[in-house]
C-alpha angles and dihedrals in degrees: 000000000000119000114254091233092055091049091052090048091052091049093050090047090051091051092050091048092050093049092047091051092044088233130141106238094209089058091053098059110155118233129191122191133230101023094204135040128189130198133179129198133181114208109255093018134103123301112258116259113258117253131213135235127199119216117195144149130229089247138352122004138288139177123252142179133206129220122191115217116189145124124250094030127219104049096095133047135183126205124227103017094198139020148125125286132289095046141146119223129196120221114200132184128219105185095173110139096013119130124219111291146085121296130187133192131184121216109207117202119199128188132176089230094069139037097219131066127244111221136199122196118218120194126194123190114198116193131189118250115264116264119253115262121180136168128201126229106020095194134043132194128199130185124201130178116206108257092017133104120295111253117263117254117264128217132234116199116217120198132178138171090237132021109279133188111226137187130203121219144159094047118177112243092250096050128082128182136194128242094036140212093356142009146152132274131248089055145086134275121210114215123197135176130213106209097168117121090020121125119235106280142102115274124195131189144140142214136202131239110200123190124194124216140164111022090351096260093089116087138197112199128197127180128215119200117211128195124190120189115195115197125206097243145004115299117267116263115272115260109240103171142007119214121193139148092283090062094053114125118202118237096028093094129031125188125216121260117244 
C-alpha cells in the first residue's frame, strides 16, 4: 500500500503539471482498455499469443509509465513501458520454469495528469501436460462360421504414465467387454463377440475408451475398431496329410492274381 505522504506529493505534482501545461486535469483522465487479460499455458505446449492494451485520454494527450507488479517476477513483460497517449502496448508471457498453478500480475499505469493509478489485472493459468494413454491393438478381427465355435475373446492392453480411471462406451450390440463399464489403466480389456443369430456377412463397428485425468473434466479418448466376419457354414476340416503316388511304399498292398 502506498504511503499517504507519497500520494499527497503525487497529487500536488499532478496539479502543478496541469497548471504548467494549461490543461484541465479532469479532461485528461487516463484510460486503459481492457482492464483484465487472461492467458493459459500447458507445460510443454506453445507459448500464449501476446495480447494488446490501449492507453488513451478523454481528450488531448499525456505521458504515462507502466510498472509490473507480480511474484514470482519474470513471466510477464510489457512493451513499451512508457509513452504518450494514445498508445498500444503489447503484453507477452514467458512461462518457462513455471509449475502448474494460477499466477496473477498487476500492471500499474501512472500519469502526471492524475493522482491515482490505473491498473490492469493479468491472470495466467499453467496446467500440467496430459498423461500418456495408449491402447494396443487398436483394431480387432473375429471370424465365425455358422454352427461352429464362438471366437475366443481377445485382449487389449492399456498403458498410461499414471494410474487412470477409464470408461467404455458406444459398444456395438454384438460386442461385449470386461471390465465394463469402467476400469483402471494400466490394465487389460477383454473383448468378445456374440455372432449367434447373425446372417452370414461382414460386420464392422467401434467403441471408445475414455480416461479421465486432472480435475476429472479432462478426457483422453481412444477408439477400437472391431470386425466380425460370419461365414455360411462350419469351417472345412483341417488337412492333416497328403497321400499321392510318391508316398507309395512297396509291400504294404498286394493285389490278387487273376
